[in-house]
VMD Tcl script that draws the C-alpha trace (Angstrom):
set ca {
  {105.76 -100.75 167.15}
  {104.74 -97.75 169.64}
  {107.27 -94.89 169.11}
  {108.86 -93.92 172.35}
  {108.44 -90.09 171.90}
  {104.54 -90.21 171.50}
  {102.22 -90.38 174.34}
  {99.66 -93.12 173.92}
  {96.82 -90.55 173.61}
  {98.59 -88.75 170.90}
  {98.52 -91.59 168.71}
  {96.39 -92.39 165.86}
  {94.05 -95.82 166.23}
  {95.43 -97.46 163.30}
  {98.97 -97.26 164.73}
  {97.73 -98.75 168.08}
  {96.21 -101.33 165.84}
  {98.81 -102.34 163.78}
  {101.04 -102.65 166.94}
  {98.46 -104.84 168.26}
  {98.44 -106.94 165.33}
  {102.07 -107.17 165.36}
  {102.22 -108.33 169.05}
  {99.53 -111.06 168.38}
  {101.42 -112.40 165.21}
  {105.02 -112.30 167.63}
  {102.99 -114.23 170.40}
  {101.16 -116.85 167.71}
  {104.75 -117.73 166.77}
  {106.08 -118.22 170.17}
  {103.21 -120.21 171.33}
  {103.84 -122.76 168.15}
  {107.48 -122.86 168.70}
  {106.22 -123.82 172.36}
  {104.02 -126.35 171.38}
  {106.32 -127.76 168.83}
  {109.29 -127.99 171.52}
  {107.07 -129.38 173.93}
  {105.30 -132.10 171.84}
  {106.00 -135.93 173.10}
  {107.58 -136.64 169.09}
  {109.72 -133.87 169.16}
  {111.07 -134.63 173.02}
  {111.10 -138.21 172.07}
  {113.15 -137.29 168.55}
  {115.51 -134.97 170.63}
  {115.94 -137.91 173.27}
  {117.11 -140.41 170.34}
  {119.60 -138.06 168.63}
  {121.17 -137.20 172.16}
  {122.06 -141.28 173.04}
  {122.68 -141.97 169.07}
  {125.26 -138.83 169.78}
  {126.98 -140.59 172.66}
  {127.44 -143.93 170.99}
  {127.88 -142.70 167.51}
  {130.14 -139.96 166.45}
  {129.31 -136.87 163.76}
  {131.06 -139.30 161.23}
  {128.67 -142.44 161.87}
  {131.79 -144.25 163.25}
  {131.14 -145.92 166.76}
  {132.19 -144.55 169.85}
  {133.79 -147.78 171.31}
  {134.81 -146.40 174.59}
  {131.30 -145.20 175.27}
  {129.87 -148.47 174.44}
  {132.36 -150.35 176.29}
  {131.72 -148.19 179.65}
  {127.88 -148.99 179.08}
  {128.24 -152.92 178.19}
  {130.72 -153.12 181.26}
  {128.14 -151.74 183.45}
  {125.21 -154.02 181.86}
  {127.50 -157.23 182.50}
  {128.46 -155.81 186.18}
  {124.66 -155.25 186.82}
  {124.09 -158.99 185.65}
  {126.97 -160.57 187.86}
  {125.76 -158.68 190.54}
  {122.35 -159.66 190.35}
  {123.13 -163.70 189.73}
  {125.52 -163.33 192.99}
  {123.14 -161.83 195.16}
  {120.37 -164.76 194.14}
  {122.67 -167.61 194.75}
  {123.58 -165.77 198.28}
  {120.24 -165.48 199.02}
  {119.04 -168.95 198.48}
}
mol new
graphics top color blue
foreach p $ca { graphics top sphere $p radius 0.5 }
foreach p [lrange $ca 0 end-1] q [lrange $ca 1 end] { graphics top cylinder $p $q radius 0.2 }
display resetview
């Protein structure tokens, strides 16, 4: 890295080139990390893991409270749709 006690014109060209190469490498690593994090496969895997974590605990046991909440919501919505369809006929 650049030494703070030296002025840019006092630095050797080889020192500047080393700093530039190190900066390029760090930037390339950062870009690679961003590309990986933004890839559709990575996003999908992350979201699937989030959903699984909602329904299954760390030991692989089902979280029945969350499962029952979702099942209740689905059944409630289905009943709502049936009632609305019957009322609109």
